[in-house]
Biopython code that builds the backbone (N, CA, C, O; Angstrom):
import numpy as np
from Bio.PDB.StructureBuilder import StructureBuilder

atoms = [
    (1, "UNK", "N", (21.386, -68.865, 1.280)),
    (1, "UNK", "CA", (21.635, -67.866, 2.118)),
    (1, "UNK", "C", (20.981, -68.140, 3.621)),
    (1, "UNK", "O", (19.943, -68.797, 3.698)),
    (2, "UNK", "N", (21.524, -67.695, 4.629)),
    (2, "UNK", "CA", (20.901, -67.899, 5.890)),
    (2, "UNK", "C", (20.818, -66.598, 6.739)),
    (2, "UNK", "O", (21.495, -65.600, 6.490)),
    (3, "UNK", "N", (19.973, -66.689, 7.711)),
    (3, "UNK", "CA", (19.867, -65.669, 8.685)),
    (3, "UNK", "C", (19.349, -64.389, 8.000)),
    (3, "UNK", "O", (19.856, -63.321, 8.342)),
    (4, "UNK", "N", (18.440, -64.404, 7.120)),
    (4, "UNK", "CA", (17.807, -63.304, 6.538)),
    (4, "UNK", "C", (18.655, -62.485, 5.519)),
    (4, "UNK", "O", (18.222, -61.414, 5.095)),
    (5, "UNK", "N", (19.846, -62.975, 5.129)),
    (5, "UNK", "CA", (20.692, -62.348, 4.140)),
    (5, "UNK", "C", (20.296, -62.574, 2.739)),
    (5, "UNK", "O", (20.015, -63.720, 2.391)),
    (6, "UNK", "N", (20.249, -61.682, 1.972)),
    (6, "UNK", "CA", (19.824, -61.557, 0.574)),
    (6, "UNK", "C", (21.053, -61.296, -0.193)),
    (6, "UNK", "O", (21.687, -60.270, 0.054)),
    (7, "UNK", "N", (21.489, -62.186, -1.172)),
    (7, "UNK", "CA", (22.535, -62.003, -1.998)),
    (7, "UNK", "C", (22.199, -61.784, -3.452)),
    (7, "UNK", "O", (21.099, -62.128, -3.883)),
    (8, "UNK", "N", (23.172, -61.184, -4.275)),
    (8, "UNK", "CA", (22.858, -61.245, -5.717)),
    (8, "UNK", "C", (24.347, -60.958, -6.364)),
    (8, "UNK", "O", (25.406, -60.883, -5.740)),
    (9, "UNK", "N", (24.152, -60.824, -7.717)),
    (9, "UNK", "CA", (25.435, -60.552, -8.505)),
    (9, "UNK", "C", (24.986, -59.391, -9.415)),
    (9, "UNK", "O", (23.923, -59.452, -10.033)),
    (10, "UNK", "N", (25.816, -58.330, -9.486)),
    (10, "UNK", "CA", (25.712, -57.128, -10.238)),
    (10, "UNK", "C", (26.132, -57.392, -11.617)),
    (10, "UNK", "O", (26.479, -58.532, -11.927)),
    (11, "UNK", "N", (26.132, -56.436, -12.473)),
    (11, "UNK", "CA", (26.594, -56.518, -13.964)),
    (11, "UNK", "C", (27.979, -56.786, -14.016)),
    (11, "UNK", "O", (28.499, -57.453, -14.910)),
    (12, "UNK", "N", (28.628, -56.239, -12.999)),
    (12, "UNK", "CA", (30.226, -56.371, -13.130)),
    (12, "UNK", "C", (30.723, -57.366, -12.241)),
    (12, "UNK", "O", (31.840, -57.255, -11.736)),
    (13, "UNK", "N", (29.848, -58.483, -11.979)),
    (13, "UNK", "CA", (30.287, -59.747, -11.151)),
    (13, "UNK", "C", (30.710, -59.433, -9.800)),
    (13, "UNK", "O", (31.597, -60.082, -9.244)),
    (14, "UNK", "N", (30.115, -58.473, -9.259)),
    (14, "UNK", "CA", (30.469, -58.255, -7.739)),
    (14, "UNK", "C", (29.246, -58.738, -6.996)),
    (14, "UNK", "O", (28.116, -58.516, -7.431)),
    (15, "UNK", "N", (29.462, -59.376, -5.912)),
    (15, "UNK", "CA", (28.525, -59.921, -5.101)),
    (15, "UNK", "C", (28.013, -58.951, -3.955)),
    (15, "UNK", "O", (28.860, -58.401, -3.251)),
    (16, "UNK", "N", (26.837, -58.747, -3.765)),
    (16, "UNK", "CA", (26.370, -57.930, -2.765)),
    (16, "UNK", "C", (25.476, -58.579, -1.707)),
    (16, "UNK", "O", (24.776, -59.532, -2.051)),
    (17, "UNK", "N", (25.447, -58.153, -0.491)),
    (17, "UNK", "CA", (24.515, -58.609, 0.407)),
    (17, "UNK", "C", (23.832, -57.645, 1.125)),
    (17, "UNK", "O", (24.303, -56.521, 1.299)),
    (18, "UNK", "N", (22.540, -58.067, 1.641)),
    (18, "UNK", "CA", (21.722, -57.083, 2.406)),
    (18, "UNK", "C", (21.115, -57.895, 3.561)),
    (18, "UNK", "O", (20.674, -59.038, 3.443)),
    (19, "UNK", "N", (21.145, -57.119, 4.770)),
    (19, "UNK", "CA", (20.574, -57.922, 5.920)),
    (19, "UNK", "C", (19.330, -57.199, 6.473)),
    (19, "UNK", "O", (19.229, -55.981, 6.323)),
    (20, "UNK", "N", (18.494, -57.828, 7.031)),
    (20, "UNK", "CA", (17.308, -57.311, 7.642)),
    (20, "UNK", "C", (17.537, -57.228, 9.215)),
    (20, "UNK", "O", (18.139, -58.116, 9.819)),
    (21, "UNK", "N", (17.009, -56.089, 9.840)),
    (21, "UNK", "CA", (17.271, -55.781, 11.078)),
    (21, "UNK", "C", (15.945, -56.130, 12.002)),
    (21, "UNK", "O", (14.942, -55.471, 11.729)),
    (22, "UNK", "N", (15.861, -56.878, 12.825)),
    (22, "UNK", "CA", (14.565, -57.132, 13.589)),
    (22, "UNK", "C", (14.773, -56.652, 14.907)),
    (22, "UNK", "O", (15.812, -56.919, 15.512)),
    (23, "UNK", "N", (13.737, -55.868, 15.468)),
    (23, "UNK", "CA", (13.891, -55.453, 16.861)),
    (23, "UNK", "C", (12.801, -56.007, 17.610)),
    (23, "UNK", "O", (11.679, -56.131, 17.118)),
    (24, "UNK", "N", (13.104, -56.359, 18.837)),
    (24, "UNK", "CA", (12.266, -56.987, 19.778)),
    (24, "UNK", "C", (12.296, -56.275, 21.185)),
    (24, "UNK", "O", (13.294, -56.235, 21.905)),
    (25, "UNK", "N", (11.056, -55.714, 21.485)),
    (25, "UNK", "CA", (10.992, -54.882, 22.813)),
    (25, "UNK", "C", (11.002, -55.891, 23.998)),
    (25, "UNK", "O", (10.112, -56.739, 24.074)),
    (26, "UNK", "N", (11.941, -55.815, 24.871)),
    (26, "UNK", "CA", (12.061, -56.746, 25.950)),
    (26, "UNK", "C", (11.706, -55.869, 27.361)),
    (26, "UNK", "O", (11.076, -56.413, 28.268)),
    (27, "UNK", "N", (12.134, -54.568, 27.455)),
    (27, "UNK", "CA", (11.900, -53.850, 28.630)),
    (27, "UNK", "C", (11.792, -52.389, 28.201)),
    (27, "UNK", "O", (12.287, -51.970, 27.155)),
    (28, "UNK", "N", (11.072, -51.595, 29.125)),
    (28, "UNK", "CA", (10.916, -50.191, 28.730)),
    (28, "UNK", "C", (11.527, -49.360, 29.943)),
    (28, "UNK", "O", (11.311, -49.589, 31.133)),
    (29, "UNK", "N", (12.322, -48.362, 29.424)),
    (29, "UNK", "CA", (12.940, -47.379, 30.350)),
    (29, "UNK", "C", (12.136, -46.215, 30.583)),
    (29, "UNK", "O", (12.150, -45.429, 29.636)),
    (30, "UNK", "N", (11.447, -45.880, 31.555)),
    (30, "UNK", "CA", (10.572, -44.639, 31.608)),
    (30, "UNK", "C", (11.279, -43.741, 32.340)),
    (30, "UNK", "O", (11.809, -44.003, 33.420)),
    (31, "UNK", "N", (11.310, -42.524, 31.701)),
    (31, "UNK", "CA", (11.964, -41.160, 32.302)),
    (31, "UNK", "C", (10.979, -40.051, 32.303)),
    (31, "UNK", "O", (10.082, -39.948, 31.466)),
    (32, "UNK", "N", (11.188, -39.220, 33.288)),
    (32, "UNK", "CA", (10.267, -38.000, 33.248)),
    (32, "UNK", "C", (10.900, -36.770, 32.497)),
    (32, "UNK", "O", (10.322, -35.685, 32.433)),
    (33, "UNK", "N", (12.033, -36.998, 31.978)),
    (33, "UNK", "CA", (12.726, -35.858, 31.110)),
    (33, "UNK", "C", (12.641, -36.452, 29.718)),
    (33, "UNK", "O", (12.469, -37.629, 29.402)),
    (34, "UNK", "N", (12.812, -35.280, 28.885)),
    (34, "UNK", "CA", (12.803, -35.386, 27.326)),
    (34, "UNK", "C", (14.187, -35.997, 26.952)),
    (34, "UNK", "O", (15.196, -35.437, 27.379)),
    (35, "UNK", "N", (14.295, -37.123, 26.172)),
    (35, "UNK", "CA", (15.403, -37.881, 25.623)),
    (35, "UNK", "C", (15.853, -37.251, 24.376)),
    (35, "UNK", "O", (15.033, -36.927, 23.517)),
    (36, "UNK", "N", (17.180, -37.050, 24.224)),
    (36, "UNK", "CA", (17.771, -36.639, 22.971)),
    (36, "UNK", "C", (18.369, -37.543, 22.199)),
    (36, "UNK", "O", (18.333, -37.453, 20.972)),
    (37, "UNK", "N", (19.074, -38.654, 22.924)),
    (37, "UNK", "CA", (19.599, -39.720, 22.264)),
    (37, "UNK", "C", (19.960, -40.741, 23.317)),
    (37, "UNK", "O", (20.019, -40.451, 24.512)),
    (38, "UNK", "N", (20.224, -42.067, 22.788)),
    (38, "UNK", "CA", (20.449, -43.326, 23.447)),
    (38, "UNK", "C", (21.669, -43.975, 22.764)),
    (38, "UNK", "O", (21.661, -44.168, 21.548)),
    (39, "UNK", "N", (22.762, -44.328, 23.574)),
    (39, "UNK", "CA", (23.949, -44.971, 23.045)),
    (39, "UNK", "C", (24.358, -46.148, 24.060)),
    (39, "UNK", "O", (24.636, -45.926, 25.238)),
    (40, "UNK", "N", (24.363, -47.448, 23.464)),
    (40, "UNK", "CA", (24.841, -48.389, 24.289)),
    (40, "UNK", "C", (26.421, -48.527, 24.285)),
    (40, "UNK", "O", (27.107, -48.099, 23.357)),
    (41, "UNK", "N", (26.918, -49.137, 25.361)),
    (41, "UNK", "CA", (28.311, -49.221, 25.409)),
    (41, "UNK", "C", (28.725, -50.446, 24.296)),
    (41, "UNK", "O", (27.872, -51.209, 23.842)),
    (42, "UNK", "N", (29.990, -50.507, 23.974)),
    (42, "UNK", "CA", (30.515, -51.604, 23.083)),
    (42, "UNK", "C", (30.243, -52.887, 23.623)),
    (42, "UNK", "O", (29.924, -53.829, 22.897)),
    (43, "UNK", "N", (30.366, -52.993, 25.053)),
    (43, "UNK", "CA", (30.260, -54.328, 25.694)),
    (43, "UNK", "C", (28.692, -54.670, 25.853)),
    (43, "UNK", "O", (28.272, -55.819, 25.993)),
    (44, "UNK", "N", (27.900, -53.540, 25.812)),
    (44, "UNK", "CA", (26.550, -53.868, 26.107)),
    (44, "UNK", "C", (26.016, -53.843, 27.571)),
    (44, "UNK", "O", (24.863, -54.157, 27.868)),
    (45, "UNK", "N", (26.975, -53.435, 28.461)),
    (45, "UNK", "CA", (26.604, -53.566, 29.761)),
    (45, "UNK", "C", (25.964, -52.266, 30.360)),
    (45, "UNK", "O", (25.268, -52.253, 31.375)),
    (46, "UNK", "N", (26.249, -51.309, 29.694)),
    (46, "UNK", "CA", (25.632, -49.819, 30.152)),
    (46, "UNK", "C", (24.930, -49.231, 28.955)),
    (46, "UNK", "O", (25.248, -49.529, 27.804)),
    (47, "UNK", "N", (23.916, -48.341, 29.275)),
    (47, "UNK", "CA", (23.329, -47.481, 28.302)),
    (47, "UNK", "C", (23.368, -46.049, 28.635)),
    (47, "UNK", "O", (22.848, -45.707, 29.697)),
    (48, "UNK", "N", (23.914, -45.159, 27.871)),
    (48, "UNK", "CA", (24.028, -43.820, 28.022)),
    (48, "UNK", "C", (22.696, -43.083, 27.423)),
    (48, "UNK", "O", (22.309, -43.363, 26.288)),
    (49, "UNK", "N", (22.086, -42.230, 28.153)),
    (49, "UNK", "CA", (20.983, -41.484, 27.753)),
    (49, "UNK", "C", (21.231, -40.094, 27.833)),
    (49, "UNK", "O", (21.512, -39.667, 28.953)),
    (50, "UNK", "N", (21.186, -39.228, 26.811)),
    (50, "UNK", "CA", (21.294, -37.937, 26.652)),
    (50, "UNK", "C", (19.999, -37.190, 26.973)),
    (50, "UNK", "O", (19.025, -37.504, 26.289)),
    (51, "UNK", "N", (19.848, -36.294, 27.864)),
    (51, "UNK", "CA", (18.603, -35.701, 28.107)),
    (51, "UNK", "C", (18.641, -34.098, 27.577)),
    (51, "UNK", "O", (19.630, -33.448, 27.238)),
    (52, "UNK", "N", (17.288, -33.701, 27.620)),
    (52, "UNK", "CA", (17.281, -32.310, 27.100)),
    (52, "UNK", "C", (17.789, -31.094, 27.855)),
    (52, "UNK", "O", (18.013, -29.987, 27.366)),
    (53, "UNK", "N", (17.959, -31.526, 29.321)),
    (53, "UNK", "CA", (18.560, -30.562, 30.111)),
    (53, "UNK", "C", (20.024, -30.600, 30.157)),
    (53, "UNK", "O", (20.577, -30.150, 31.160)),
    (54, "UNK", "N", (20.677, -31.051, 29.257)),
    (54, "UNK", "CA", (22.216, -31.161, 29.125)),
    (54, "UNK", "C", (22.826, -32.123, 30.024)),
    (54, "UNK", "O", (23.983, -31.892, 30.377)),
    (55, "UNK", "N", (22.259, -33.131, 30.440)),
    (55, "UNK", "CA", (22.728, -34.187, 31.332)),
    (55, "UNK", "C", (22.758, -35.483, 30.582)),
    (55, "UNK", "O", (22.052, -35.715, 29.600)),
    (56, "UNK", "N", (23.618, -36.306, 31.107)),
    (56, "UNK", "CA", (23.572, -37.711, 30.441)),
    (56, "UNK", "C", (23.516, -38.616, 31.721)),
    (56, "UNK", "O", (24.259, -38.454, 32.689)),
    (57, "UNK", "N", (22.545, -39.596, 31.618)),
    (57, "UNK", "CA", (22.443, -40.588, 32.745)),
    (57, "UNK", "C", (22.938, -42.013, 32.197)),
    (57, "UNK", "O", (22.705, -42.385, 31.047)),
    (58, "UNK", "N", (23.557, -42.678, 33.023)),
    (58, "UNK", "CA", (24.143, -43.987, 32.630)),
    (58, "UNK", "C", (23.388, -45.110, 33.352)),
    (58, "UNK", "O", (23.316, -45.091, 34.581)),
    (59, "UNK", "N", (22.847, -46.046, 32.660)),
    (59, "UNK", "CA", (22.066, -47.078, 33.245)),
    (59, "UNK", "C", (22.716, -48.535, 33.007)),
    (59, "UNK", "O", (23.177, -48.825, 31.902)),
    (60, "UNK", "N", (22.733, -49.382, 34.020)),
    (60, "UNK", "CA", (23.153, -50.690, 33.803)),
    (60, "UNK", "C", (22.031, -51.423, 32.968)),
    (60, "UNK", "O", (20.849, -51.256, 33.270)),
    (61, "UNK", "N", (22.418, -52.266, 31.878)),
    (61, "UNK", "CA", (21.322, -52.752, 31.044)),
    (61, "UNK", "C", (20.729, -53.960, 31.791)),
    (61, "UNK", "O", (19.583, -54.286, 31.483)),
    (62, "UNK", "N", (21.348, -54.627, 32.693)),
    (62, "UNK", "CA", (20.600, -55.781, 33.330)),
    (62, "UNK", "C", (19.587, -55.337, 34.407)),
    (62, "UNK", "O", (18.623, -56.061, 34.658)),
    (63, "UNK", "N", (19.781, -54.153, 35.059)),
    (63, "UNK", "CA", (18.851, -53.761, 35.946)),
    (63, "UNK", "C", (18.142, -52.465, 35.613)),
    (63, "UNK", "O", (17.171, -52.067, 36.257)),
    (64, "UNK", "N", (18.679, -51.807, 34.560)),
    (64, "UNK", "CA", (18.217, -50.424, 34.236)),
    (64, "UNK", "C", (18.099, -49.432, 35.369)),
    (64, "UNK", "O", (17.192, -48.608, 35.481)),
    (65, "UNK", "N", (19.057, -49.590, 36.151)),
    (65, "UNK", "CA", (19.385, -48.674, 37.408)),
    (65, "UNK", "C", (20.602, -47.657, 37.087)),
    (65, "UNK", "O", (21.610, -48.026, 36.485)),
    (66, "UNK", "N", (20.417, -46.456, 37.513)),
    (66, "UNK", "CA", (21.501, -45.412, 37.418)),
    (66, "UNK", "C", (22.849, -45.835, 38.075)),
    (66, "UNK", "O", (23.810, -45.066, 38.062)),
]
sb = StructureBuilder()
sb.init_structure("model")
sb.init_model(0)
sb.init_chain("A")
sb.init_seg("    ")
for serial, (resi, resn, name, xyz) in enumerate(atoms, 1):
    if name == "N":
        sb.init_residue(resn, " ", resi, " ")
    sb.init_atom(name, np.array(xyz, "f"), 0.0, 1.0, " ", f" {name:<3s}", serial, name[0])
structure = sb.get_structure()
């Protein structure tokens, strides 16, 4: 198996796979407000950040600008 996948066979001959997730910090987005949640777009070009004051800020992932 490759790329961190672990496989095996259960008692009823079904194959299962498990993957490991690795996170690498590349940049830090600093905000003065408290953050409730973060959601990337499906394309990965923008990042939506939900704030405690009931607002959402949308940042471009390449520049981290609003």
